[in-house]
N, C-alpha and C positions, 0 to 999 in steps of 0.2 A: 885766738877765737877760731873755731873750726869753720871752714867755708860751708855755706849753705848748699846742700846738694841741688844741682840743676835738674829741672824737670826734663824728661826726655821728650823730644818732638813726637807728635802723634804719628808721623810717618815711620818713626823708628820702632814704635811699639809693635810687639808681635800680634798679628791679627788672629782672631779665633778661626777655626776651620769652618768653611762654608758647609752648611747642613743641606744634604741632598736627599730628595725623595725619588725613588725609582718606581715607575709605573709600567709594568710589562707583564703580560699574561704567561710568559715562559719562566718556569722556575729556574731553569738553567741560565737563561739570560740575566735574571735578577741576581743570581749568585755570582756569575762571572763579572758582571759590571760592578757589583758591590765590592768584589776583591780588588778590581782596578782602582776604584775610588779610594778605598782604605789604604792603598799602597802609597798614597800621597798625603802628607800631613796637612796639606792645605784644605783637604776635604774630609767630611765625615758622613757616613750613611745614616740619615735620620730615620729612614723607614723604607720598606720595599713591599709594594702591594701589587695585586694581579689585575685590577681593573679600575675604571674611573670612579665608580661609586665608592670603592674602598679608599681611593685617593682623597675624595672629597671629605669622607669621614675622618681620615687621618688629619687633614688640614684644619678641620674644626677644632682639633685638640692640640695640634703642634704647629710651630712656626718653622718654616724651612727657607732656604735662600735660593735653591735651584731645584727644579723638577725635571727629571728625565722621563719623557712621555712617549710611549709607543702609540701607533695609530690603530693597527689591526688588533682589536681586543674584543672579547665577548661582551655583549650588552652595548653600552655606549662606546663608540669609537673615539679615538684620541682627539680628532679634529672637532667633533661635535662637543666634546667635553672641555675643550681648551678654554673658551671664554669663562666658564664656571670655575675652572681650576685657577685661572688668573685672578679671578675675584676672590676665591677662597684663600688663595696663597698670599694675599695682602702684600704684594710687592715681589713675590718670588718670581724669578725668571724661569722660562720654560725652554728646554731644548728638546725638539722632536727627534727621537731616535727610531728610525723606521726604514725598512727596505723600500718603501714607497718614495723616499725623499732624495732621489737623484737630483743633480743640479738642473734647474729649470723645469722640473716635473710639476704638474698641477698641484699635487699634494704639498710640495715645498712652497709654492707661491701662496697657496691658501693658508698654510700654517703661519707664514711670516706676516701676511696681511691680517690674520686674526690675533696677532700679538706675540707669537713665539719669538724668542730672542735669537734662535739659531736652529739649524737642522743638521742631522748627521745620518748618513746612510748606514743602516744596521746590516752587517753581512749575515751569512748563515751561521748557525750555532757553532759549527766547527771552526769558524774563522773569527770568533770574538776575541782575538788577541792580536799582537803585532801592530800593524798599521792602524787598525781601529782603536786600539788602546791609546796610541799616540795622539790621534785626532781628537778623541774624547777628552784627554787631559788638556790638550791645547785649547779646545773650546771652553772648557770649564775655567781654565786660568784666565782666558780672555774676559770672561764674564765677571769674575771676582776682581780683576784688575781694573775694570771700568765701572765698578759699582761703588758709589760713595758710602755705602754702609760698611765697607771694609777700609775706609780711611783714604780713598783715592777720589778726588773731585772729578766729576764727569762734565762739568760745564763752568764757564766763566760768567758769573752773574754781572760782571762789569762790562761785558761786550756791548759795543754800540748797537742801538736799536734803530732799524730803518722804518720809515713811515711809508704807508701805501702810496702817497702822492709823490714819492721820490723816484718812482720808476713806472714803467708801463706794462711790463711782462715779468713773470717769475719763471726762470728757467732752472731746472734741477737735473743734475747728472748723477747717476748712482751706479755703482759697480755691482757685481754678482751678490755680494753680501749686504747691499744697501737697502733691500726691500723693507726690513724691519724699521730702520730709521725713517725711511720714506713714509711708511704707514703711520708712525707716530707723528710726523710733521703734518700730514694731511688731516689726521684726526683733530689736530689742534687749531686748524684754520677756521675762523668763524664764518658763518654763512654770509655775513655782511661784507666779507672780503671778496670783491668781484673782479679783480684783475685776472686775465687769462694766465694759465699755468701750463708750461711746456715741460715734458719729462722725457729724458732718455734713461732707460734702465737696461742694464746688460742681461738679456734673456734670449733664449732661442726664439726666432720669429714665430714659430707655430703657437707659442703660448701668449703672444701679445694680445689677442682678443680677450682671452680669459683674464689676463692681467688688467686690461682696461676696465673690464666689468667689475673686478674687485676694487680697483681704485675709485670707481664711481660710487660704490657703496661706502667706502671709507671716507671719502671727501664730501659726500652728500651733494655732488654736482655732476653733470654729464661729463663723460670721458670717452674720447674717440681715439682710434689708431689713425695716425696721420696718413693722408693720401695727397696726391698732387693737387695743388691749388686750393686746399682746404683753408677756409678763412679762420683767422685767430680771433675769437670772440670773448667778451667779458663773461665771467662766471662759468667758464668751461675749461676742461683739461684736455690737452692733446698729448698722446704718447707716441714717440718716434717708433716706427716699425723696426 
């Protein structure tokens, strides 16, 4: 009697290419970035549009996994459109690709606190190859490797849960790439949670006041940049300078 064929583990099954929408007002940029994406079998260009309105219209008719979004575009800019695109994308992750997104720049902080998964500095049109291509591929791979829609678990549901009365203060440390995760965490904290929260976030000092203002909006509670002898109080957030 022939042996019954064994089912292949889910992790071994080939995953479908991640569908990507490019939103950029430059025809050249859309074409070059599209070629970069299509060069890797893990990705597929689902569409390429020139502005936010066209992107919203596209998302009403098509599902995508990742959106590459420029900031400087005619009409609605990318940051203003970002919340609507996240809603219309129904779970699509957004990478902001813009010349405004240097590390620690205000646009970078705002993009991540608004829900972007990552940012990437877009060079001049003549330099949309080489290092930029490598960085884009790296960031795209990181997204699909951390997304449970592609068969990779992103959280352990069996992890132990702490109770608010188990501790007195919540202290959070985040590296340069941690702003998005920090934003998700703070959005999920209910208003009833009143323990003080202390945050250290790797950012240039000049951006700390702006970052604190963004955190206050996200968390729905006051946030201050720490100074000497500042009191740690319930219901408030303090960010290390």
